[in-house]
KOLVEX-267237 format. One record per residue: x, y, z of N, C-alpha, C in turn; residue in three letters. Coordinates in nm, 4 decimals, decimal comma, always signed. Each point is the difference from the previous one (the first is absolute). Layout:
<sites>
(site (X Y Z) (X Y Z) (X Y Z) 'ALA'),
...
</sites>
This chain:
<sites>
(site (+1,6003 -1,4185 -0,4701) (-0,1361 +0,0199 +0,0448) (-0,0522 -0,1310 +0,0595) 'MET'),
(site (-0,0626 +0,0121 +0,1145) (-0,0576 -0,1145 +0,0685) (-0,1508 +0,0049 -0,0142) 'THR'),
(site (-0,0591 -0,1088 -0,0396) (-0,1448 -0,0047 -0,0155) (-0,0686 -0,0149 +0,1354) 'GLU'),
(site (-0,1106 +0,0722 +0,0146) (-0,0866 -0,0117 +0,1171) (-0,1349 -0,0439 -0,0544) 'ILE'),
(site (-0,0346 -0,1247 +0,0202) (-0,1220 -0,0549 -0,0597) (-0,1169 +0,0097 +0,0960) 'ALA'),
(site (-0,1169 +0,0255 -0,0571) (-0,1232 +0,0040 +0,0767) (-0,1175 -0,0156 -0,0928) 'GLY'),
(site (-0,0984 -0,0742 +0,0422) (-0,1146 -0,0284 -0,0860) (+0,0518 -0,0508 -0,1344) 'ASP'),
(site (-0,0426 +0,0625 -0,1079) (+0,0484 -0,0381 -0,1323) (+0,0943 +0,1057 -0,0562) 'ASP'),
(site (+0,0515 +0,0871 +0,0845) (+0,0816 +0,1121 -0,0448) (+0,1384 -0,0054 +0,0621) 'ASN'),
(site (+0,0903 +0,0769 -0,0596) (+0,1372 +0,0038 +0,0490) (+0,0496 +0,1441 +0,0037) 'VAL'),
(site (+0,0600 +0,0381 +0,1114) (+0,0748 +0,1249 +0,0125) (+0,1466 -0,0367 -0,0026) 'MET'),
(site (+0,0847 +0,0990 -0,0201) (+0,1431 -0,0255 +0,0047) (+0,0664 +0,1038 +0,0879) 'GLN'),
(site (+0,0977 -0,0450 +0,0794) (+0,0787 +0,0912 +0,0836) (+0,1460 -0,0109 -0,0418) 'ARG'),
(site (+0,0629 +0,1157 -0,0172) (+0,1430 +0,0030 -0,0317) (+0,0779 -0,0329 +0,1266) 'CYS'),
(site (+0,0848 -0,1014 -0,0079) (+0,0768 -0,0410 +0,1174) (+0,1135 +0,0975 +0,0295) 'SER'),
(site (+0,0330 +0,0894 -0,0930) (+0,1055 +0,0991 +0,0241) (-0,0529 +0,1265 +0,0669) 'ASP'),
(site (-0,1093 +0,0575 -0,0569) (-0,0486 +0,1283 +0,0509) (-0,1301 -0,0095 +0,0792) 'CYS'),
(site (-0,0692 -0,1128 -0,0075) (-0,1253 -0,0170 +0,0726) (-0,1216 +0,0544 -0,0717) 'GLY'),
(site (+0,0168 +0,0494 -0,1242) (-0,1126 +0,0520 -0,0756) (-0,0993 -0,1100 -0,0339) 'GLY'),
(site (-0,1250 +0,0400 -0,0233) (-0,1060 -0,0947 -0,0352) (-0,0520 +0,0290 -0,1402) 'LEU'),
(site (-0,0174 -0,1037 -0,0798) (-0,0637 +0,0088 -0,1310) (-0,1319 -0,0747 +0,0098) 'TRP'),
(site (-0,1100 +0,0692 -0,0345) (-0,1324 -0,0592 +0,0148) (-0,0903 +0,0469 -0,1138) 'VAL'),
(site (-0,0909 -0,0842 -0,0403) (-0,0958 +0,0311 -0,1044) (-0,0983 +0,1051 +0,0507) 'ASP'),
(site (-0,0395 +0,0922 -0,0859) (-0,0886 +0,1082 +0,0398) (-0,1350 -0,0517 +0,0500) 'VAL'),
(site (-0,0498 -0,1086 -0,0554) (-0,1282 -0,0535 +0,0480) (+0,0121 -0,0496 +0,1441) 'SER'),
(site (+0,1150 -0,0556 +0,0349) (+0,0217 -0,0418 +0,1382) (+0,0092 +0,1209 +0,0922) 'ASP'),
(site (+0,0682 +0,1057 -0,0454) (+0,0089 +0,1224 +0,0804) (-0,1400 +0,0522 +0,0290) 'VAL'),
(site (-0,0840 +0,0072 -0,1028) (-0,1361 +0,0502 +0,0207) (-0,0792 -0,0875 +0,0956) 'ASN'),
(site (+0,0188 -0,1305 -0,0086) (-0,0689 -0,0910 +0,0928) (+0,0472 +0,0255 +0,1439) 'ARG'),
(site (+0,1309 +0,0182 +0,0190) (+0,0531 +0,0283 +0,1338) (-0,0576 +0,1314 +0,0535) 'PHE'),
(site (-0,0071 +0,1008 -0,0873) (-0,0510 +0,1304 +0,0428) (-0,1457 -0,0086 +0,0424) 'LEU'),
(site (-0,0821 -0,0665 -0,0786) (-0,1422 -0,0140 +0,0336) (-0,0159 -0,0744 +0,1319) 'VAL'),
(site (+0,0743 -0,1078 +0,0193) (-0,0079 -0,0755 +0,1260) (+0,0583 +0,0796 +0,1168) 'HIS'),
(site (+0,0863 +0,0973 -0,0301) (+0,0562 +0,0861 +0,1038) (-0,0807 +0,1268 +0,0218) 'GLY'),
(site (-0,1239 +0,0031 -0,0568) (-0,0910 +0,1132 +0,0138) (+0,0586 +0,1289 -0,0590) 'ASN'),
(site (+0,0686 -0,0137 -0,1128) (+0,0540 +0,1139 -0,0737) (-0,0638 +0,0020 -0,1387) 'LEU'),
(site (-0,0003 +0,1162 -0,0652) (-0,0527 +0,0036 -0,1368) (+0,0943 -0,0711 -0,0970) 'PRO'),
(site (-0,0506 -0,0287 -0,1184) (+0,0828 -0,0629 -0,1035) (+0,1158 +0,0922 -0,0362) 'ALA'),
(site (+0,1025 -0,0566 -0,0567) (+0,1225 +0,0728 -0,0337) (-0,0278 +0,1244 -0,0842) 'LEU'),
(site (-0,0903 -0,0084 -0,0950) (-0,0296 +0,1152 -0,0852) (-0,0603 +0,1155 +0,0786) 'THR'),
(site (-0,0603 -0,0274 +0,1155) (-0,0591 +0,1052 +0,0828) (+0,0964 +0,0549 +0,1038) 'SER'),
(site (+0,1086 -0,0681 +0,0245) (+0,0963 +0,0458 +0,1007) (+0,0768 +0,1221 -0,0494) 'ILE'),
(site (+0,0184 +0,0095 -0,1296) (+0,0674 +0,1164 -0,0561) (+0,1502 -0,0185 -0,0064) 'GLY'),
(site (+0,0672 +0,1095 -0,0140) (+0,1442 +0,0008 -0,0166) (+0,0357 +0,0817 -0,1226) 'GLY'),
(site (+0,1275 +0,0302 -0,0134) (+0,0480 +0,0826 -0,1080) (+0,1103 -0,0722 -0,0752) 'TRP'),
(site (-0,0087 +0,0024 -0,1302) (+0,1031 -0,0579 -0,0844) (+0,1230 +0,0890 +0,0051) 'LEU'),
(site (+0,1156 -0,0597 +0,0248) (+0,1257 +0,0727 -0,0063) (+0,0683 -0,0401 -0,1307) 'ASN'),
(site (-0,0213 +0,0795 -0,1030) (+0,0515 -0,0314 -0,1334) (+0,1516 +0,0168 -0,0097) 'ALA'),
(site (+0,0625 +0,0617 +0,0998) (+0,1448 +0,0222 -0,0026) (+0,0805 -0,1207 +0,0460) 'ASP'),
(site (-0,0665 -0,1011 +0,0544) (+0,0698 -0,1153 +0,0569) (-0,0112 -0,1200 -0,0919) 'VAL'),
(site (+0,1146 -0,0615 -0,0295) (+0,0020 -0,1269 -0,0719) (-0,0016 -0,1074 +0,1068) 'MET'),
(site (-0,1112 -0,0710 +0,0132) (-0,0203 -0,0898 +0,1131) (+0,0462 -0,1434 -0,0250) 'ALA'),
(site (+0,0562 -0,0299 -0,1144) (+0,0449 -0,1357 -0,0282) (-0,0944 -0,0686 -0,0962) 'GLY'),
(site (+0,0136 -0,1314 -0,0085) (-0,0839 -0,0756 -0,0921) (-0,0858 -0,1010 +0,0745) 'GLN'),
(site (-0,1161 -0,0242 -0,0552) (-0,0951 -0,0949 +0,0557) (+0,0605 -0,1405 -0,0043) 'CYS'),
(site (+0,0007 -0,0704 +0,1120) (+0,0527 -0,1363 -0,0001) (-0,0895 -0,0984 -0,0757) 'PRO'),
(site (-0,1251 +0,0384 -0,0268) (-0,0919 -0,0904 -0,0686) (+0,0044 +0,0165 -0,1521) 'ALA'),
(site (+0,0119 +0,1254 -0,0476) (-0,0097 +0,0198 -0,1456) (+0,1083 +0,0906 -0,0578) 'CYS'),
(site (+0,0980 +0,0399 +0,0800) (+0,1153 +0,0794 -0,0447) (-0,0370 +0,1348 -0,0604) 'ASN'),
(site (-0,1086 +0,0601 +0,0449) (-0,0410 +0,1343 -0,0390) (+0,0489 +0,0950 +0,1090) 'VAL'),
(site (+0,0294 +0,1248 -0,0365) (+0,0429 +0,0962 +0,1011) (-0,1072 +0,0207 +0,1056) 'ASP'),
(site (+0,0433 +0,0078 +0,1247) (-0,0892 +0,0296 +0,1115) (-0,0099 +0,1509 +0,0180) 'LEU'),
(site (-0,1135 +0,0473 +0,0475) (-0,0156 +0,1409 +0,0334) (-0,0138 +0,0126 +0,1510) 'VAL'),
(site (+0,0473 +0,1123 +0,0529) (-0,0045 +0,0231 +0,1440) (-0,1213 +0,0853 +0,0347) 'GLU'),
(site (-0,0718 -0,0434 +0,1044) (-0,1146 +0,0735 +0,0524) (+0,0355 +0,0452 +0,1416) 'ILE'),
(site (-0,0211 +0,1285 +0,0267) (+0,0306 +0,0570 +0,1315) (-0,1285 +0,0328 +0,0741) 'GLU'),
(site (+0,0047 -0,0118 +0,1323) (-0,1157 +0,0338 +0,0816) (+0,0380 +0,0066 +0,1459) 'GLY'),
(site (-0,0985 -0,0004 +0,0837) (+0,0249 +0,0109 +0,1435) (+0,0218 +0,1451 +0,0386) 'GLY'),
(site (+0,0324 +0,0198 +0,1253) (+0,0249 +0,1352 +0,0478) (+0,1198 +0,0585 -0,0725) 'GLU'),
(site (-0,0216 +0,1150 -0,0629) (+0,1049 +0,0714 -0,0737) (+0,0660 -0,0861 -0,1062) 'LYS'),
(site (-0,0778 -0,0898 -0,0608) (+0,0501 -0,0896 -0,1050) (+0,1234 -0,0783 +0,0470) 'LYS'),
(site (-0,0040 -0,0443 +0,1236) (+0,1162 -0,0666 +0,0600) (+0,0081 -0,1494 -0,0317) 'SER'),
(site (-0,1067 -0,0583 -0,0552) (-0,0006 -0,1428 -0,0311) (-0,0084 -0,0202 -0,1504) 'LEU'),
(site (+0,0548 -0,1129 -0,0453) (+0,0018 -0,0299 -0,1422) (-0,0245 -0,1482 -0,0233) 'ARG'),
(site (-0,0640 -0,0286 -0,1129) (-0,0044 -0,1362 -0,0504) (+0,0147 +0,0081 -0,1507) 'TYR'),
(site (+0,0387 -0,1081 -0,0596) (+0,0161 -0,0059 -0,1450) (-0,1086 -0,0895 -0,0576) 'ASP'),
(site (-0,0428 +0,0323 -0,1209) (-0,1011 -0,0811 -0,0653) (+0,0327 -0,0159 -0,1475) 'THR'),
(site (-0,0429 -0,1108 -0,0538) (+0,0201 -0,0306 -0,1411) (-0,1230 +0,0471 -0,0770) 'CYS'),
(site (+0,0213 +0,0819 -0,1012) (-0,1125 +0,0494 -0,0792) (-0,0577 -0,1080 -0,0905) 'GLU'),
(site (+0,0718 -0,1097 -0,0168) (-0,0479 -0,1077 -0,0853) (-0,0829 -0,1021 +0,0787) 'SER'),
(site (+0,0603 -0,0650 +0,1003) (-0,0697 -0,1061 +0,0741) (-0,0646 +0,0493 +0,1295) 'CYS'),
(site (+0,0356 +0,1209 +0,0441) (-0,0590 +0,0547 +0,1215) (+0,0647 -0,0481 +0,1285) 'GLY'),
(site (+0,1064 -0,0803 -0,0102) (+0,0684 -0,0484 +0,1192) (+0,0502 +0,1144 +0,0861) 'GLY'),
(site (+0,0124 -0,0257 +0,1287) (+0,0408 +0,1016 +0,0972) (+0,1287 -0,0433 +0,0688) 'ILE'),
(site (+0,0948 +0,0917 +0,0115) (+0,1243 -0,0212 +0,0741) (+0,0011 +0,0959 +0,1171) 'TRP'),
(site (+0,0101 -0,0535 +0,1212) (+0,0122 +0,0809 +0,1209) (+0,1376 -0,0265 +0,0575) 'ILE'),
(site (+0,0772 +0,1079 +0,0186) (+0,1349 -0,0147 +0,0531) (-0,0015 -0,0615 +0,1386) 'ASP'),
(site (+0,1087 -0,0675 +0,0321) (+0,0190 -0,0557 +0,1328) (+0,0387 +0,1094 +0,0980) 'GLY'),
(site (+0,0241 -0,0358 +0,1230) (+0,0353 +0,0988 +0,1018) (+0,1331 +0,0672 -0,0308) 'PRO'),
(site (+0,0103 +0,1280 +0,0347) (+0,1249 +0,0721 -0,0232) (+0,1039 -0,0342 +0,1054) 'GLU'),
(site (-0,0469 -0,0374 +0,1160) (+0,0918 -0,0325 +0,1086) (-0,0244 -0,1424 +0,0470) 'GLU'),
(site (+0,1024 -0,0603 +0,0534) (-0,0168 -0,1327 +0,0578) (+0,0096 -0,1120 -0,1007) 'GLY'),
(site (-0,0321 -0,1162 +0,0468) (+0,0102 -0,1202 -0,0817) (-0,1205 -0,0158 -0,0911) 'ASP'),
(site (+0,0184 -0,0816 -0,1008) (-0,1091 -0,0356 -0,0887) (-0,1022 -0,0780 +0,0811) 'VAL'),
(site (-0,1293 +0,0401 -0,0088) (-0,1019 -0,0727 +0,0758) (-0,0020 -0,1476 -0,0376) 'PRO'),
(site (-0,0229 -0,0822 +0,0972) (-0,0059 -0,1433 -0,0252) (-0,1458 -0,0437 -0,0149) 'GLU'),
(site (-0,0766 +0,0783 -0,0754) (-0,1396 -0,0315 -0,0232) (-0,0074 -0,1261 -0,0835) 'THR'),
(site (-0,0535 -0,1029 +0,0577) (-0,0111 -0,1249 -0,0739) (-0,1451 -0,0340 -0,0290) 'VAL'),
(site (-0,0920 +0,0662 +0,0655) (-0,1406 -0,0341 -0,0228) (-0,0673 +0,1063 -0,0860) 'SER'),
(site (-0,0956 -0,0442 -0,0769) (-0,0808 +0,0875 -0,0839) (-0,0705 +0,1038 +0,0873) 'TRP'),
(site (-0,0511 -0,0438 +0,1151) (-0,0746 +0,0884 +0,0899) (+0,0886 +0,1141 +0,0511) 'LYS'),
(site (+0,1230 -0,0318 +0,0384) (+0,0922 +0,1034 +0,0489) (+0,0343 +0,0998 -0,1102) 'ASP'),
(site (+0,0252 -0,0495 -0,1206) (+0,0332 +0,0879 -0,1122) (-0,1201 +0,0882 -0,0349) 'ALA'),
(site (-0,1197 -0,0564 +0,0036) (-0,1212 +0,0776 -0,0280) (-0,0167 +0,1112 +0,1038) 'ALA'),
(site (+0,0252 -0,0298 +0,1266) (-0,0094 +0,1004 +0,1062) (+0,1039 +0,1101 -0,0202) 'ALA'),
(site (+0,1169 -0,0369 -0,0461) (+0,1050 +0,0978 -0,0283) (-0,0448 +0,0954 -0,1120) 'GLU'),
(site (-0,0636 -0,0551 -0,1024) (-0,0479 +0,0818 -0,1121) (-0,1120 +0,0930 +0,0454) 'ILE'),
(site (-0,0945 -0,0505 +0,0774) (-0,1087 +0,0834 +0,0511) (+0,0560 +0,1126 +0,0862) 'VAL'),
(site (+0,0969 -0,0290 +0,0855) (+0,0622 +0,1029 +0,0830) (+0,0662 +0,1086 -0,0837) 'GLY'),
(site (+0,0687 -0,0422 -0,1064) (+0,0633 +0,0968 -0,0901) (-0,1056 +0,0927 -0,0592) 'PHE'),
(site (-0,1088 -0,0562 -0,0521) (-0,1016 +0,0829 -0,0647) (-0,0809 +0,0821 +0,0988) 'TYR'),
(site (-0,0095 -0,0406 +0,1254) (-0,0620 +0,0865 +0,1023) (+0,0828 +0,1273 +0,0142) 'ARG'),
(site (+0,1306 -0,0144 +0,0048) (+0,0887 +0,1171 +0,0093) (-0,0007 +0,0784 -0,1312) 'ARG'),
(site (-0,0047 -0,0694 -0,1126) (+0,0036 +0,0639 -0,1301) (-0,1236 +0,0865 -0,0239) 'PHE'),
(site (-0,1161 -0,0420 +0,0496) (-0,1260 +0,0707 -0,0232) (-0,0099 +0,1276 +0,0823) 'ALA'),
(site (+0,0827 +0,0186 +0,1009) (-0,0039 +0,1213 +0,0827) (+0,0474 +0,1187 -0,0821) 'ARG'),
(site (-0,0698 +0,1073 +0,0143) (+0,0348 +0,1218 -0,0742) (+0,0614 +0,1012 +0,0907) 'LYS'),
</sites>
């Protein structure tokens, strides 16, 4: 995991798959600045059939939340610390996002698509 530092906070990007790990408070801040509702208002459905892995921060099982058109998008969240895992791209190379601003824009774009019903 590679740290992406900004302000007083840190996100992490997996150098293998391109996934992003970010604190839920940062996600909500990105959403508000991106003119989207807070994460709790965006909705989504818990997929209890999926074992999503373990939280890199506290080693608790992650749960998968589905949303977007026809539940086509997914993110994982930790029920303990609230951290969010967004998968990297399915095709192509791992993004070379090195700035906090670029990673934040990537997260806002994901949730714009996720909020579509």
